[in-house]
C-alpha positions as CSV (number, residue, x, y, z in Angstrom):
1,M,6.8,-8.7,-31.3
2,L,6.0,-6.5,-28.5
3,D,2.8,-6.7,-26.8
4,T,2.4,-3.1,-26.1
5,L,4.6,0.0,-27.1
6,F,4.0,3.3,-25.2
7,Q,5.4,6.1,-27.4
8,N,5.9,9.9,-27.0
9,A,5.7,9.6,-23.3
10,D,7.2,11.7,-20.5
11,I,8.5,8.8,-18.5
12,L,9.3,9.0,-14.8
13,T,11.5,5.9,-14.4
14,M,12.3,6.4,-10.7
15,D,15.8,5.3,-11.5
16,D,18.2,7.9,-10.0
17,A,20.7,7.3,-12.8
18,R,17.9,8.5,-15.4
19,P,15.1,9.7,-13.3
20,S,13.0,11.0,-16.4
21,I,12.9,10.7,-20.2
22,K,10.8,13.1,-22.2
23,G,9.1,11.9,-25.5
24,G,10.4,8.5,-24.9
25,F,9.3,4.7,-25.6
26,V,8.5,1.7,-23.3
27,G,8.1,-1.6,-24.8
28,V,6.3,-4.4,-22.8
29,K,6.4,-8.1,-23.7
30,N,5.3,-11.3,-21.8
31,G,4.4,-9.1,-18.8
32,K,7.8,-7.4,-18.5
33,I,9.4,-4.2,-19.6
34,V,11.8,-5.1,-22.2
35,D,12.8,-1.6,-23.7
36,V,13.1,2.0,-22.3
37,G,14.5,4.9,-24.0
38,Q,14.6,7.9,-26.4
39,D,14.6,5.6,-29.5
40,R,11.8,3.7,-30.8
41,P,12.3,-0.2,-30.5
42,L,13.1,-2.0,-33.7
43,E,10.3,-4.6,-32.8
44,D,6.6,-4.1,-34.0
45,A,3.8,-4.1,-31.4
46,K,0.5,-5.6,-31.2
47,R,-0.8,-2.4,-29.6
48,T,0.8,1.1,-29.7
49,I,-0.4,3.7,-27.2
50,D,0.3,7.3,-27.8
51,C,1.2,9.2,-24.8
52,A,1.2,12.8,-25.6
53,K,0.4,15.0,-22.7
54,K,0.8,12.0,-20.4
55,V,3.2,10.9,-17.8
56,L,4.2,7.2,-17.7
57,M,5.4,6.0,-14.5
58,P,5.6,2.8,-12.2
59,G,2.3,1.7,-10.6
60,L,2.0,3.1,-7.0
61,I,2.5,0.7,-4.0
62,N,0.1,1.0,-1.0
63,T,2.0,-0.7,1.9
64,H,-0.6,-0.4,4.5
65,A,-4.4,-0.8,3.8
66,H,-7.6,-2.5,5.3
67,T,-9.0,-2.5,1.8
68,A,-12.4,-4.0,2.7
69,M,-13.1,-1.2,5.2
70,C,-14.3,0.9,2.3
71,V,-17.8,-0.7,3.4
72,M,-17.5,1.8,6.3
73,R,-16.3,4.8,4.1
74,G,-17.7,7.9,6.1
75,Y,-19.2,5.8,8.9
76,A,-17.1,6.8,11.8
77,D,-15.6,10.3,11.3
78,D,-14.4,12.5,14.0
79,Y,-13.2,10.2,16.7
80,T,-10.1,9.5,18.5
81,L,-8.4,6.2,17.4
82,Q,-9.3,4.5,20.7
83,E,-13.0,5.5,20.4
84,W,-13.1,4.9,16.7
85,L,-11.6,1.3,17.0
86,F,-13.1,0.0,20.2
87,D,-16.7,1.7,20.1
88,K,-17.1,1.9,16.3
89,V,-14.9,-0.4,14.3
90,F,-14.6,-3.7,16.2
91,P,-18.4,-3.8,16.8
92,V,-19.0,-3.4,13.0
93,E,-16.2,-6.1,12.2
94,A,-17.8,-8.6,14.3
95,R,-21.0,-8.4,12.0
96,L,-19.1,-8.6,8.7
97,D,-19.1,-12.0,7.0
98,E,-17.1,-13.3,4.1
99,R,-19.5,-11.9,1.4
100,A,-19.3,-8.3,3.0
101,V,-15.6,-8.3,3.2
102,V,-15.2,-9.7,-0.3
103,A,-17.7,-6.9,-1.6
104,G,-15.6,-4.2,0.2
105,A,-12.4,-5.7,-1.3
106,R,-13.7,-5.7,-4.8
107,L,-14.9,-1.9,-4.5
108,G,-11.5,-1.1,-2.8
109,F,-9.5,-3.0,-5.5
110,A,-11.4,-1.2,-8.2
111,E,-10.6,2.3,-6.5
112,M,-6.9,1.3,-6.2
113,L,-6.6,0.4,-9.9
114,R,-8.7,3.5,-10.9
115,T,-6.2,5.7,-9.0
116,G,-3.1,4.1,-10.1
117,T,-2.2,1.6,-7.3
118,T,-1.0,-1.5,-8.6
119,S,0.2,-3.3,-5.5
120,V,-1.3,-3.5,-1.9
121,S,-0.3,-4.7,1.4
122,D,-3.8,-5.5,2.9
123,M,-4.4,-6.5,6.4
124,Y,-7.8,-7.8,7.1
125,Y,-10.1,-10.8,7.4
126,H,-11.5,-13.6,5.3
127,Q,-8.1,-13.2,3.3
128,T,-8.3,-16.5,1.5
129,A,-11.4,-15.3,-0.2
130,V,-9.8,-12.0,-0.9
131,A,-6.8,-13.7,-2.3
132,E,-9.0,-15.4,-4.8
133,L,-10.5,-12.2,-5.8
134,A,-7.2,-10.3,-6.0
135,L,-5.9,-13.1,-8.4
136,A,-8.9,-12.6,-10.6
137,A,-8.8,-8.9,-10.4
138,G,-5.2,-8.7,-11.7
139,I,-3.8,-6.6,-8.8
140,R,-0.6,-7.4,-7.1
141,A,-1.4,-8.1,-3.2
142,S,0.6,-9.1,-0.2
143,L,-2.2,-10.2,2.2
144,C,-2.4,-11.0,5.8
145,N,-4.7,-11.5,8.7
146,A,-3.4,-9.8,11.9
147,A,-3.3,-11.9,15.1
148,L,-5.3,-10.3,17.9
149,A,-5.2,-12.2,21.3
150,L,-7.3,-10.0,23.9
151,G,-8.6,-13.2,25.5
152,G,-6.4,-16.0,24.9
153,F,-4.9,-17.5,21.9
154,D,-5.2,-21.1,20.4
155,P,-2.8,-21.3,17.4
156,E,-4.4,-24.4,16.0
157,N,-7.9,-22.8,15.9
158,D,-7.3,-19.0,16.0
159,R,-8.9,-17.5,12.8
160,S,-5.9,-15.5,11.8
161,M,-3.7,-18.4,12.1
162,L,-6.1,-20.6,10.2
163,E,-6.4,-18.0,7.4
164,T,-2.7,-17.4,7.3
165,R,-2.0,-21.2,6.9
166,G,-4.6,-21.0,4.1
167,L,-2.9,-18.1,2.4
168,I,0.4,-20.0,2.5
169,A,-1.0,-23.3,1.2
170,D,-3.2,-22.1,-1.5
171,F,-2.1,-18.6,-2.8
172,H,1.6,-17.7,-1.7
173,G,3.2,-17.0,-5.1
174,A,0.3,-17.4,-7.1
175,G,-0.5,-15.3,-10.3
176,N,3.2,-15.5,-11.2
177,G,4.1,-14.1,-7.9
178,R,1.5,-11.4,-7.8
179,I,-0.1,-12.8,-4.5
180,K,1.9,-13.2,-1.4
181,A,1.1,-14.3,2.1
182,D,2.5,-12.1,5.0
183,V,2.3,-13.0,8.8
184,S,0.8,-10.2,10.9
185,L,0.3,-8.9,14.4
186,H,-2.3,-6.3,14.9
187,A,-0.3,-4.2,17.5
188,E,1.7,-4.6,20.8
189,Y,-1.4,-3.7,22.8
190,T,-3.7,-6.3,21.5
191,S,-1.6,-9.6,22.1
192,P,1.1,-10.8,24.4
193,P,4.6,-11.6,23.7
194,E,4.1,-15.6,23.1
195,V,1.7,-14.7,20.4
196,W,4.3,-12.6,18.7
197,R,7.0,-15.3,19.0
198,Y,4.7,-17.9,17.5
199,V,3.6,-15.6,14.5
200,A,7.2,-14.8,13.9
201,E,8.3,-18.4,13.9
202,L,5.5,-19.2,11.6
203,G,6.7,-16.4,9.3
204,K,10.4,-17.7,9.5
205,K,9.4,-21.2,8.6
206,H,7.9,-20.1,5.5
207,G,9.9,-17.3,4.5
208,L,7.3,-14.6,4.8
209,N,7.1,-10.9,5.6
210,M,5.7,-9.4,8.7
211,H,3.2,-6.4,8.8
212,V,2.3,-4.8,12.3
213,H,0.9,-1.5,13.5
214,L,3.5,0.4,15.6
215,S,3.2,3.5,17.9
216,E,0.2,5.0,15.9
217,T,-0.8,7.1,18.9
218,K,0.8,8.8,21.9
219,K,-1.5,6.8,24.2
220,E,-0.4,3.4,22.6
221,H,3.3,4.4,22.8
222,D,3.3,6.0,26.3
223,D,1.1,3.1,27.8
224,C,3.5,0.6,26.6
225,V,6.4,2.4,28.2
226,A,4.5,2.8,31.6
227,R,3.5,-0.7,31.5
228,C,6.8,-2.4,30.6
229,G,9.4,0.2,30.7
230,K,10.1,-0.2,26.9
231,T,8.5,1.2,23.8
232,P,6.6,-1.0,21.5
233,A,9.3,-1.2,18.9
234,R,11.8,-2.4,21.5
235,R,9.4,-5.1,22.7
236,F,8.8,-6.3,19.2
237,A,12.6,-6.3,18.7
238,E,13.4,-8.3,21.7
239,N,10.8,-11.0,20.8
240,G,11.7,-11.7,17.3
241,V,9.3,-9.8,15.3
242,F,11.8,-7.8,13.5
243,D,13.9,-10.7,12.5
244,L,11.4,-11.1,9.5
245,K,11.1,-8.4,6.8
246,T,8.7,-6.0,8.5
247,I,6.3,-3.3,7.4
248,A,5.5,-1.2,10.6
249,A,2.5,1.0,9.9
250,H,2.2,4.5,11.2
251,C,5.3,4.9,13.5
252,V,3.9,8.3,14.4
253,W,5.4,8.4,18.1
254,V,8.7,6.4,17.6
255,S,11.5,7.7,19.6
256,G,15.1,8.2,18.3
257,D,16.2,4.9,19.8
258,D,13.3,3.3,18.0
259,M,14.5,4.6,14.7
260,E,17.8,3.3,15.1
261,L,16.0,-0.1,15.8
262,L,14.0,0.1,12.7
263,A,17.1,1.1,10.6
264,K,19.2,-1.8,12.3
265,Y,16.7,-4.5,11.5
266,G,15.6,-3.2,8.1
267,V,11.9,-2.3,9.3
268,S,10.1,-0.2,6.7
269,C,7.7,2.6,8.1
270,A,4.3,2.7,6.2
271,H,3.6,6.4,6.6
272,N,-0.3,7.0,6.6
273,P,-0.5,10.9,6.6
274,V,-4.2,11.1,5.8
275,S,-5.5,8.7,8.4
276,N,-3.0,9.9,11.1
277,L,-4.3,13.4,10.5
278,K,-8.0,12.6,10.4
279,L,-7.8,10.5,13.7
280,A,-5.7,13.2,15.2
281,S,-2.9,10.8,15.9
282,G,-0.2,13.1,14.9
283,V,2.5,13.5,12.2
284,A,5.2,10.8,11.7
285,P,8.8,12.0,11.7
286,V,9.4,11.0,8.1
287,R,12.5,13.3,7.6
288,E,14.1,11.9,10.7
289,M,13.4,8.3,9.9
290,L,14.8,8.8,6.4
291,A,18.0,10.6,7.8
292,R,18.5,7.6,10.2
293,G,18.4,5.1,7.2
294,V,14.8,3.8,7.8
295,N,13.0,3.0,4.6
296,V,9.7,4.9,4.5
297,S,6.7,4.0,2.3
298,L,3.2,5.0,2.1
299,G,-0.2,3.5,3.0
300,T,-3.8,4.8,2.9
301,D,-4.9,2.8,6.0
302,G,-8.8,1.9,5.6
303,C,-11.4,4.1,4.1
304,C,-13.1,4.3,7.5
305,S,-10.1,6.6,8.7
306,N,-9.2,8.2,5.3
307,N,-11.8,8.1,3.3
308,T,-10.1,7.0,0.0
309,H,-7.5,4.7,-1.3
310,D,-6.1,7.6,-3.6
311,L,-2.4,7.3,-3.1
312,F,-1.7,10.4,-5.0
313,E,-3.3,12.3,-2.1
314,E,-0.9,10.6,0.4
315,I,2.2,11.5,-1.8
316,K,1.3,15.2,-1.9
317,L,0.4,15.3,1.9
318,A,3.7,13.6,2.7
319,A,5.6,16.1,0.9
320,L,3.8,19.1,2.5
321,L,3.9,17.7,5.9
322,A,7.7,17.3,5.7
323,K,7.9,20.9,4.5
324,G,5.4,22.3,7.0
325,T,6.6,20.6,10.1
326,S,10.4,21.4,9.2
327,L,9.8,25.0,8.0
328,D,12.1,23.9,5.2
329,P,10.5,24.1,1.5
330,T,13.4,21.7,0.4
331,A,12.6,19.0,3.1
332,M,10.9,16.7,0.5
333,P,11.0,17.6,-3.3
334,A,8.4,16.0,-5.5
335,Y,10.8,13.2,-6.8
336,E,11.6,12.2,-3.1
337,A,7.9,12.2,-2.2
338,L,7.2,9.7,-5.5
339,K,10.0,7.4,-4.3
340,L,7.8,6.7,-1.0
341,A,5.1,5.3,-3.2
342,T,7.3,3.5,-5.8
343,V,10.8,2.2,-5.2
344,N,10.6,2.6,-1.3
345,G,7.1,0.8,-1.4
346,A,8.6,-2.1,-3.5
347,R,11.5,-2.4,-0.8
348,A,8.9,-2.5,1.9
349,Q,7.0,-5.4,0.2
350,G,10.1,-7.3,-0.8
351,R,9.4,-6.7,-4.4
352,E,12.4,-4.2,-5.3
353,N,13.5,-6.6,-8.1
354,E,10.1,-6.8,-9.5
355,V,8.4,-3.4,-9.4
356,G,8.8,0.2,-8.5
357,R,10.8,1.3,-11.4
358,I,10.6,1.8,-15.3
359,A,13.5,-0.3,-16.3
360,E,14.2,-3.1,-18.7
361,G,13.7,-6.4,-16.8
362,M,11.2,-5.2,-14.4
363,E,7.5,-6.3,-14.4
364,A,5.2,-4.2,-16.5
365,D,3.4,-2.5,-13.6
366,I,2.7,0.9,-15.4
367,I,0.3,3.7,-15.0
368,L,-0.4,6.6,-17.3
369,V,-1.4,10.2,-16.0
370,D,-3.3,12.3,-18.2
371,L,-2.1,15.9,-17.8
372,D,-4.2,17.4,-20.4
373,S,-6.5,19.1,-18.0
374,P,-7.1,22.6,-16.6
375,M,-5.9,21.5,-13.2
376,T,-2.4,20.2,-14.6
377,R,-1.6,22.6,-17.6
378,P,0.9,24.0,-18.0
379,F,3.4,21.9,-16.4
380,Y,7.1,22.4,-16.2
381,S,8.3,19.0,-14.9
382,P,6.5,15.7,-14.8
383,E,7.3,14.9,-11.1
384,S,6.0,18.4,-10.0
385,A,2.7,17.9,-11.9
386,V,1.8,14.4,-10.7
387,V,2.7,15.2,-7.1
388,F,1.4,18.8,-6.6
389,S,-1.3,19.1,-9.3
390,A,-2.6,15.7,-10.2
391,T,-4.9,13.3,-8.2
392,G,-5.9,9.7,-8.8
393,E,-8.6,10.9,-11.1
394,R,-6.1,11.8,-13.8
395,V,-5.1,8.2,-14.1
396,C,-6.2,7.0,-17.4
397,L,-4.4,3.5,-17.7
398,T,-3.4,1.0,-15.2
399,M,-1.3,-2.2,-16.3
400,V,-0.1,-5.1,-14.1
401,Q,2.3,-7.7,-15.3
402,G,1.6,-6.3,-19.0
403,K,-2.1,-6.5,-18.7
404,V,-4.2,-3.3,-18.8
405,L,-6.9,-3.6,-16.0
406,Y,-8.3,-0.2,-16.3
407,E,-8.3,2.2,-19.0
408,N,-10.3,5.5,-19.5
409,G,-13.3,4.5,-17.3
410,E,-13.4,0.9,-18.2
411,F,-12.4,-2.0,-15.8
412,A,-11.1,-5.1,-17.7
413,T,-11.3,-7.5,-14.6
414,I,-13.9,-6.1,-12.3
415,D,-17.7,-5.7,-12.7
416,I,-17.8,-2.2,-11.2
417,E,-21.8,-2.1,-11.1
418,R,-21.5,-5.5,-9.1
419,A,-19.0,-3.9,-6.8
420,Y,-21.4,-1.0,-6.0
421,D,-24.4,-3.4,-5.6
422,E,-22.8,-5.7,-3.2
423,V,-21.4,-3.0,-0.9
424,E,-24.6,-0.9,-1.0
425,R,-27.4,-3.6,-0.9
426,Y,-25.5,-6.1,1.2
427,A,-22.6,-5.0,3.3
428,V,-24.0,-1.5,4.3
429,K,-26.9,-3.4,6.2
430,L,-24.4,-5.2,8.2
431,V,-22.4,-2.1,9.0
432,L,-25.5,-0.5,10.2
433,G,-26.5,-3.4,12.3
């Protein structure tokens, strides 16, 4: 017997061989998708969900977030990245304890599930506690604590290394593979090459992925070239960082040679259009990266530089920026924009055989987008409707590994009132000092 049967659904499969199915069926059993098609499965189901006026699609994949930073939502608007990071964010982060970070992660995970994100690559602190939370919340998460070494590096006692080893020992592969440990470097300008090599070797030893910031601002990129005669991407490549499967966040100022390097090493760019625009960092050359063979996915960054985790906003903006910067309305059709947040995101996380498509054998990470709204009716194609009309607020159901985590205003695994209370009564006090 099926656990869940979705019927009468407009399905966006994200499978190029069969991109969409009108009025179709999706059967879920034991956490996996076991039936997709135009015909009703023969098996009965414990629960049948009618999807009239709804689009069924893969859960969205956020490949670069600092989830707990939602405790600073709106705290530091209208700064350049350098001012924002060194004058506003780093001082606050020095005050945040584990309780505050977990409070932020709880609220952030709730926001993601509410707006259709089922998998996140999260870079922050106190990640063993966040991993325990993610495991209980049911979200899919690749977690890391980025190494920073502005004043020396002791790998045996460094907080990021202690947390990384804790993630590896206690959480890597937990939740039937939902939780993964990644290794991470904050950026080229916040640590020396010996740190990069150490972190890369740790990742190789345990078969982990790498997560870094790369060429986010012109200053970061140009200062590296002036200091070393090489770009950040070139320096990382020469020091073994890209020998691991890598997510490079931002890539706003990468050169043509950098793009060739990223393609050569299979590095994925996590495009963060909202954050990059808000911090006036620029616009990543997404079309050129894709043309050169770079896998491009999407991220929200942190809510202190965004101010939401609504990946639908990133999808729409990514499409519009590609069109506007190229003066070509065909530069990124809706379906291609959706790929950034689904199949490309899965590839970036190393989960392409698990999630990102609605296909038999894939894990049942599924969302329903309700198009029965003045902002979405009428609609002529489901991909256009979800990219250019809908927002995350139109998500009415979020499922991970076959379990419904959010449905019609109700969270199954997160106490949303506790999430609000912990952030607003506890964490905000630390933010304000």
